C-alpha positions as CSV (number, residue, x, y, z in Angstrom):
1,M,0.1,0.0,0.1
2,T,1.1,3.5,-0.8
3,A,1.3,6.3,1.8
4,L,-1.5,8.1,-0.1
5,H,-3.7,5.0,0.0
6,D,-3.3,4.9,3.8
7,A,-4.0,8.6,4.1
8,L,-7.1,8.2,2.1
9,E,-8.2,5.2,4.3
10,R,-7.8,7.4,7.4
11,L,-9.6,10.3,5.8
12,S,-12.5,8.0,4.9
13,A,-12.6,6.5,8.4
14,A,-12.6,10.0,10.0
15,A,-15.5,11.0,7.7
16,D,-17.5,7.8,8.7
17,A,-16.9,8.6,12.4
18,G,-17.6,12.3,12.1
19,E,-14.0,13.1,13.3
20,V,-11.8,15.9,12.3
21,P,-9.3,14.6,9.8
22,A,-5.5,14.9,10.4
23,A,-3.8,17.8,8.7
24,A,-1.0,15.6,7.5
25,D,-3.5,13.2,5.6
26,L,-5.1,16.3,4.0
27,E,-1.7,17.6,2.9
28,A,-0.9,14.1,1.4
29,V,-3.9,14.7,-0.8
30,L,-2.4,17.9,-2.0
31,S,1.0,16.4,-2.7
32,S,-0.2,13.3,-4.6
33,T,1.1,12.5,-7.9
34,D,-0.7,12.6,-11.3
35,A,-0.8,8.8,-11.3
36,E,-2.7,9.0,-7.9
37,L,-5.1,11.8,-9.1
38,M,-8.0,9.6,-9.8
39,D,-7.7,7.8,-6.5
40,V,-8.1,11.1,-4.8
41,V,-11.2,12.2,-6.9
42,A,-12.8,8.8,-6.1
43,A,-12.2,9.2,-2.4
44,A,-13.9,12.5,-2.5
45,A,-16.5,11.7,-4.7
46,R,-17.8,8.8,-2.4
47,L,-18.5,11.4,0.1
48,R,-20.1,13.9,-2.3
49,F,-22.6,11.3,-3.5
50,R,-23.1,10.0,0.0
51,H,-24.3,13.4,1.2
52,F,-25.8,14.9,-2.0
53,G,-26.6,12.2,-4.4
54,N,-26.7,13.3,-8.0
55,T,-27.8,16.8,-7.4
56,V,-26.0,20.1,-8.1
57,K,-27.2,23.3,-6.6
58,L,-27.1,26.3,-8.9
59,N,-26.3,29.7,-7.5
60,Y,-26.5,33.0,-9.4
61,L,-24.6,36.2,-8.5
62,V,-25.9,39.7,-8.7
63,N,-23.2,42.5,-8.1
64,L,-25.3,45.1,-6.4
65,K,-22.4,47.7,-6.3
66,S,-19.2,47.3,-8.2
67,G,-15.6,48.6,-7.7
68,L,-14.1,51.5,-5.7
69,C,-13.7,49.3,-2.7
70,P,-11.7,51.0,0.2
71,E,-10.0,47.6,1.4
72,D,-6.6,46.5,0.0
73,C,-7.1,42.7,-0.6
74,N,-4.4,42.0,-3.1
75,Y,-6.4,39.5,-5.1
76,C,-9.4,41.8,-5.7
77,S,-10.1,43.7,-8.9
78,Q,-12.3,46.1,-6.9
79,R,-9.5,46.9,-4.4
80,L,-8.2,50.2,-3.3
81,G,-5.9,51.4,-6.0
82,S,-6.9,48.8,-8.5
83,K,-6.2,49.7,-12.2
84,A,-8.2,46.5,-13.5
85,D,-10.6,47.3,-16.3
86,V,-13.8,46.4,-14.6
87,L,-17.2,47.7,-14.2
88,K,-17.7,50.4,-11.5
89,Y,-21.3,51.4,-10.6
90,T,-23.2,52.3,-7.4
91,W,-26.2,50.6,-5.9
92,L,-28.7,49.0,-8.3
93,T,-32.3,49.6,-7.4
94,P,-34.3,46.7,-6.0
95,E,-36.2,46.4,-9.4
96,Q,-32.8,46.2,-11.4
97,A,-31.5,43.6,-9.0
98,A,-34.8,41.5,-9.2
99,E,-34.5,41.6,-12.8
100,Q,-30.9,40.5,-12.9
101,A,-31.7,37.7,-10.5
102,A,-34.7,36.6,-12.6
103,A,-32.4,35.6,-15.4
104,G,-30.4,33.2,-13.1
105,V,-33.6,31.7,-11.6
106,A,-35.0,31.2,-15.2
107,G,-31.5,29.3,-15.8
108,G,-32.3,26.9,-12.9
109,A,-30.7,28.8,-9.9
110,S,-32.2,27.9,-6.5
111,R,-30.2,30.6,-4.6
112,V,-29.4,34.2,-5.6
113,C,-26.3,35.7,-4.1
114,L,-26.5,39.6,-3.6
115,V,-23.0,41.1,-3.3
116,A,-21.9,44.6,-2.7
117,S,-18.2,45.8,-2.7
118,G,-17.0,47.7,0.3
119,R,-15.8,47.2,3.8
120,G,-19.1,46.6,5.2
121,P,-22.6,48.0,5.0
122,T,-24.1,50.9,6.8
123,D,-27.4,50.4,8.6
124,M,-29.1,52.3,5.6
125,D,-27.4,49.8,3.2
126,V,-28.8,46.9,5.2
127,E,-32.4,48.3,4.7
128,R,-31.8,49.0,1.1
129,V,-30.7,45.3,0.6
130,G,-33.7,44.2,2.6
131,K,-35.9,45.8,-0.1
132,T,-33.8,44.1,-2.8
133,I,-34.3,40.7,-1.0
134,A,-38.1,41.4,-1.0
135,A,-38.1,42.1,-4.7
136,V,-36.1,39.2,-5.7
137,K,-38.4,36.8,-3.5
138,N,-41.6,38.4,-4.8
139,A,-40.3,37.9,-8.4
140,A,-39.2,34.3,-7.7
141,P,-41.0,32.8,-4.7
142,G,-39.1,30.0,-2.9
143,V,-35.7,31.1,-4.1
144,E,-32.9,31.3,-1.4
145,V,-31.2,34.6,-1.0
146,C,-27.7,35.0,0.2
147,A,-26.2,38.3,1.1
148,C,-22.5,39.1,0.8
149,L,-21.9,42.8,2.1
150,G,-18.6,42.6,4.0
151,L,-17.8,42.9,7.5
152,L,-21.0,43.1,9.8
153,K,-21.5,45.4,12.7
154,D,-23.6,44.5,15.8
155,G,-27.2,43.9,15.0
156,Q,-26.8,43.8,11.2
157,A,-26.9,40.0,10.9
158,E,-30.1,39.8,12.9
159,R,-31.6,42.6,10.9
160,L,-30.9,40.9,7.5
161,A,-32.5,37.7,9.0
162,D,-35.5,39.8,9.7
163,L,-35.5,41.3,6.2
164,G,-35.6,37.9,4.7
165,A,-32.1,36.8,4.0
166,D,-31.5,33.1,4.2
167,A,-27.8,33.1,4.3
168,Y,-24.7,35.2,4.6
169,N,-21.3,34.8,2.8
170,H,-18.0,36.1,4.0
171,N,-15.0,34.1,3.0
172,L,-11.9,33.5,5.1
173,N,-9.9,33.2,1.8
174,T,-6.7,32.0,3.3
175,A,-5.0,30.8,6.4
176,E,-4.8,32.9,9.5
177,E,-1.0,32.6,9.4
178,T,-0.7,34.2,6.0
179,Y,-3.6,36.7,5.9
180,A,-1.6,39.6,6.5
181,D,0.3,38.8,3.3
182,I,-2.8,39.4,1.3
183,C,-4.6,42.3,3.1
184,S,-3.8,45.0,5.6
185,T,-7.0,46.9,6.0
186,H,-8.8,44.2,8.1
187,T,-7.7,41.0,9.9
188,F,-8.7,37.3,9.7
189,A,-10.3,37.7,13.0
190,D,-12.6,40.3,11.5
191,R,-13.7,37.7,9.0
192,V,-14.1,35.0,11.5
193,D,-16.4,37.5,13.7
194,T,-18.5,38.1,10.8
195,V,-19.1,34.5,9.9
196,N,-20.0,33.8,13.6
197,A,-22.3,36.7,13.7
198,A,-24.3,35.4,10.7
199,H,-24.4,31.9,12.3
200,G,-25.6,33.4,15.5
201,A,-28.3,35.4,13.9
202,G,-29.7,32.0,12.3
203,L,-28.4,32.9,8.7
204,S,-26.9,29.9,7.0
205,P,-23.1,30.6,7.1
206,C,-21.4,30.5,3.9
207,S,-17.7,31.0,3.9
208,G,-14.8,29.7,1.5
209,L,-11.2,30.3,0.1
210,I,-9.3,31.4,-2.8
211,A,-6.5,29.2,-4.1
212,G,-3.5,30.2,-6.2
213,M,-2.3,33.2,-4.2
214,G,1.1,31.6,-3.5
215,E,-0.1,29.6,-0.4
216,R,1.6,26.5,0.9
217,D,-0.2,23.2,1.1
218,A,-0.4,23.7,4.9
219,D,-2.1,27.0,4.3
220,L,-4.9,25.4,2.3
221,V,-5.4,22.7,4.8
222,S,-5.4,25.2,7.6
223,V,-8.2,27.2,6.1
224,A,-10.2,24.1,5.1
225,L,-10.1,22.9,8.7
226,G,-10.9,26.4,9.9
227,L,-14.0,26.3,7.9
228,R,-15.0,23.1,9.4
229,G,-14.4,24.5,12.9
230,L,-16.7,27.4,12.2
231,D,-19.5,24.8,11.1
232,V,-20.3,26.6,7.9
233,D,-23.1,25.1,5.7
234,S,-21.4,26.0,2.3
235,I,-17.9,26.5,1.1
236,P,-17.2,28.4,-2.1
237,V,-13.8,27.4,-3.6
238,N,-12.4,30.2,-5.7
239,F,-9.3,30.0,-8.0
240,L,-7.4,33.2,-8.4
241,L,-8.2,35.2,-11.4
242,P,-5.0,37.4,-11.7
243,F,-6.5,40.6,-13.1
244,E,-4.1,42.9,-14.8
245,G,-4.0,46.0,-12.6
246,T,-3.8,44.1,-9.2
247,P,-0.9,43.0,-7.2
248,M,-1.5,39.4,-8.0
249,E,-1.7,40.1,-11.8
250,S,1.4,37.6,-12.6
251,K,0.3,34.9,-10.4
252,W,-0.5,31.8,-12.7
253,D,0.3,29.0,-10.4
254,L,-2.6,26.7,-10.9
255,D,-3.3,23.9,-13.4
256,P,-6.4,21.7,-13.7
257,R,-4.9,18.8,-11.7
258,R,-3.9,21.1,-8.8
259,C,-7.4,22.4,-8.7
260,L,-9.0,18.9,-8.5
261,R,-6.6,18.1,-5.6
262,I,-7.7,21.2,-3.8
263,L,-11.3,20.5,-4.3
264,A,-10.9,17.0,-3.1
265,M,-9.1,18.1,0.1
266,V,-11.8,20.6,0.9
267,R,-14.4,18.0,0.4
268,L,-12.4,15.3,2.6
269,A,-12.0,18.0,5.2
270,N,-15.8,19.0,5.1
271,P,-17.6,15.9,4.0
272,S,-21.2,16.9,4.5
273,A,-20.6,20.8,3.6
274,E,-22.0,22.1,0.4
275,V,-18.8,22.5,-1.6
276,R,-19.3,25.0,-4.5
277,L,-17.0,25.5,-7.6
278,A,-16.7,29.2,-7.7
279,A,-14.8,31.8,-9.7
280,G,-11.9,30.7,-11.9
281,R,-13.2,27.3,-12.8
282,E,-13.4,28.1,-16.5
283,V,-9.9,29.5,-16.6
284,H,-8.0,26.9,-14.4
285,L,-10.1,23.7,-14.6
286,R,-10.9,24.1,-18.3
287,T,-11.8,20.7,-19.7
288,M,-11.6,19.1,-16.1
289,Q,-14.8,20.8,-15.1
290,A,-16.7,17.8,-15.5
291,T,-14.4,15.7,-13.2
292,A,-14.8,18.4,-10.6
293,L,-18.4,17.8,-10.5
294,Q,-17.8,14.4,-9.1
295,I,-16.4,16.2,-6.0
296,V,-18.4,19.5,-5.7
297,N,-22.2,19.6,-5.4
298,S,-22.8,23.2,-6.2
299,I,-21.6,25.8,-8.8
300,F,-22.2,29.5,-9.8
301,L,-24.3,29.8,-13.0
302,G,-23.1,32.3,-15.5
303,D,-21.0,35.4,-14.8
304,Y,-19.2,36.3,-11.6
305,L,-18.6,39.8,-9.8
306,T,-16.3,41.3,-12.3
307,S,-15.4,38.5,-14.7
308,E,-17.4,36.6,-17.1
309,G,-18.3,32.9,-16.8
310,Q,-19.2,30.4,-19.5
311,A,-22.9,30.5,-20.9
312,A,-25.4,29.1,-18.5
313,K,-26.5,26.7,-21.2
314,D,-23.0,25.3,-21.4
315,D,-23.1,24.8,-17.5
316,L,-26.4,23.0,-17.7
317,A,-25.0,20.7,-20.5
318,L,-22.0,20.0,-18.4
319,I,-24.3,18.8,-15.5
320,A,-26.4,16.7,-17.7
321,D,-23.4,15.0,-19.4
322,A,-22.2,14.1,-15.9
323,G,-25.5,12.4,-15.2
324,L,-26.3,14.9,-12.6
325,V,-29.4,17.0,-12.2
326,P,-29.9,20.6,-10.8
327,L,-31.3,20.7,-7.3
328,G,-35.0,21.2,-7.4
329,P,-36.4,20.2,-10.8
330,E,-38.4,17.0,-10.6
331,S,-37.0,15.6,-13.9
332,A,-33.5,15.5,-15.5
333,P,-32.7,18.0,-18.2
334,E,-33.1,16.9,-21.7
335,A,-30.1,15.2,-23.2
336,V,-27.8,17.3,-25.3
337,R,-27.9,16.4,-29.0
338,E,-25.2,17.9,-31.2
339,A,-25.9,17.7,-34.9
340,V,-23.4,15.5,-36.8
341,R,-21.5,17.8,-39.2
342,P,-19.9,16.2,-42.4
343,R,-16.3,17.1,-42.7
344,R,-15.7,19.8,-45.5
345,R,-12.0,20.5,-44.8
346,G,-8.6,18.7,-44.7
347,A,-7.9,15.7,-46.9
348,G,-9.8,15.6,-50.1
349,T,-10.6,19.3,-50.2
350,D,-8.7,22.6,-50.7
351,V,-9.6,23.8,-47.1
352,A,-7.0,23.8,-44.5
353,P,-7.5,21.0,-41.9
354,N,-8.7,21.5,-38.4
355,A,-5.3,21.2,-36.7
């Protein structure tokens, strides 16, 4: 037996027993070889299907206010001093936000995520978002709404719950030990406090990470176990998008196999949590996105905050081809049928080959 096989056995046993896995075993997943990659995927997939069956939860982002953030997070295209060529605008009206959300719901999304740039909301902002939550739910009864507004002050989580929010997102992003390397305007503890405030107010806590910022394997394991310790319900796993005009514009450290190992590690650390494939999947996973669906049980549909994603119809085709179904619909989506196209180029023609 290999060392990885032993580590996967221990991780599986810990999941069965509801015990916290050993950090060293999770690090073994991240350091596995390419020849061992499918063993890692299979171990994570067993837990994914045990807890979530063949369903995929679809989430849709609405960026309520974009750009011009006073925080200096090095990874963010909306950060203080960012020269990234992204959209900048102030608050959408509740009606505008509801119209945007309706597009995602029509595509199959069962959760709408309302996001606003900035350090955190004022009490007036919270009331404004409350009106937006009402507009979204009036237009799409039954849809879940997750708010993501930054650091919360005392009483704001409770007020958001009163106004109809179902969940609150605030990502830890990286390990406590290295947080100061990516941000100086707030602390890791500030983020933990907001996640705990949301949880304490009865909001479903959503918190995740960003991979590809130069972190070590131990840092990724630390944040994955930290999320487990916070008892979060859903974990978005983002892969760094190195926007030109940000301090991390030259960081291209990820490849599809590394991304799969990271997703598997997060699943093995958090067997029953909703693990969401988030920003950067199209850029970094590319043709391996379907394999990632064997590990995660949730994705964002369509575009992200400041970057474009692949077309929603392609996401739905990806899910259907993997034998999975969006959470909610009573029947599986129709099978994708591509017309067979006779070759009209290459050998036997005067047209250049497809090569």
